[in-house]
C-alpha positions, 0 to 999 in steps of 0.5 A: 162582325162588328168592327171596333177600332182602338180609339172607339174602344177607349171612347166607350170607356170614357178614357180619351187617349189613355193607353190600352194597358191601363184601361185593362188594369182598371177593369172591375170584377163582374164585367157584363157578358161581351161577344162570342169571340173577338178578333184583334189585328194589326198590332204586336202580341201584347196589345193583341191580347189586351185588346181581344180580352177587353172587347170580350168584356175584360178578364173579369168576365172569365176569372173572379177574385180568389180563383186559380187559373191555368194557362195551357199554351203550346210550348211543345217544341225547342223553338225560338219565337220567330220559328212560329211552333209555339205560342208567343211568350208575350201572349202568355205573359199578358194573359197572366197579367190580366188574370192577376189584375182580375183577382186570381189567387194563382195563375199556373203556366203549363204544358206536356211538351214533345221536346225535352221540357226544360229546353222548350220552356226556355227557348220559346221565351214562355218560361221567362215571360210567364214568370216575370208576369207573376205566374207559376210555371209547371213542367208536365211530366208523364209520371204526373198524369192519372187516369181519368174518365174522358167519356169519348168513343175513342178516348174512354179512359186516359191519363190527364194532367190533374192540375189542368183539369182541376183549375177553377179557370182554364184558358187555352192558348194555342197558336196557328200552325200547319201540321203534317197529319191534319193540315193544322194544329189549333185550339182543340189539338192543343189539348194533346199537351194536357194528357199523358200516355202513348199520344202517338197512338192517337195520331190514327184519328186526330180530328175525333180525339181532339174533339173529345178532348175539347169536349172533356176540358171545355175551357172557359176561354180560348185565345189563339195566337195568329201573330205569327202562322206557321205555314209548312213543315209543322208542327215542329217547323224550324225555318223562319221562311215557313212563318208569315206574320198575320199580326192577328189573335182571336179570343172567345168562348167558342172553341169551334169558331176560333179554330175556324178562323185559325184554318182561314189564316192558313187558307183551309175550309171546313171541308179540310178540317173535319173536326170542326163539323164533329165539334159543332155536332157535339154542341161545342160551338159554331164553325162560323167566326165572321158573324155579328157577335164576333167583335173586331178591333183593329189597332191600326185604325 
């Protein structure tokens, strides 16, 4: 990994001590390719998100003017920010702002929740933050899903929300948390919130079905929220004492590496997360996040 401090990041752009949000608003479309992933740490949610995307080359690496963007956070549970069960609203809002600044014609935020949608969207803080940032917020309800060919061994055909699959740019924005069945729910498992049908039937083989969904959706960008981490009693949680505060966020084009990083936040290795090897075997990425092509931005330096 190669470290980048906040000061270094600004100096490279010749912007002295300008605030990082101003740097991002000034990014030009057509940015050159950057690292495979970027890890930002030691700051609050909005700054972490901005720094990680900037280290990747800016949102213009992923979003071109006139494109439609869908951001798929985890909004599955009727939980407040401090309970750690949903993506941090400031992560979502910052992604919306950056996509709009890159020229997106429309940014939509959506999830198929486990608890009642209106409660989840409101209590998580995501609906209010996303709308304030300029997004259209969509509640994905069961009757909107249409059957599609998934192409997996388990998931051959399954109801999928067309809005998610047909976006020009798809951004997966999960959160790091414990899961009672699989030890962790991270980026690939987050695709359960983009499908309809009897999702409980998939719990017999969560690792493989998560990988099959990841191969089907193939987001342009994954942004994993580790600002807080639900360490126990996931995926729903409820007790703030079960939540740690790593104050980190990883973004990038390699969902396998990002899930490996998320597992490490929970103290889990690849042996304890079998979906990593499955995803790597399918060519979805590499389960290595401590590498030369992963940028590290320490905002406390």
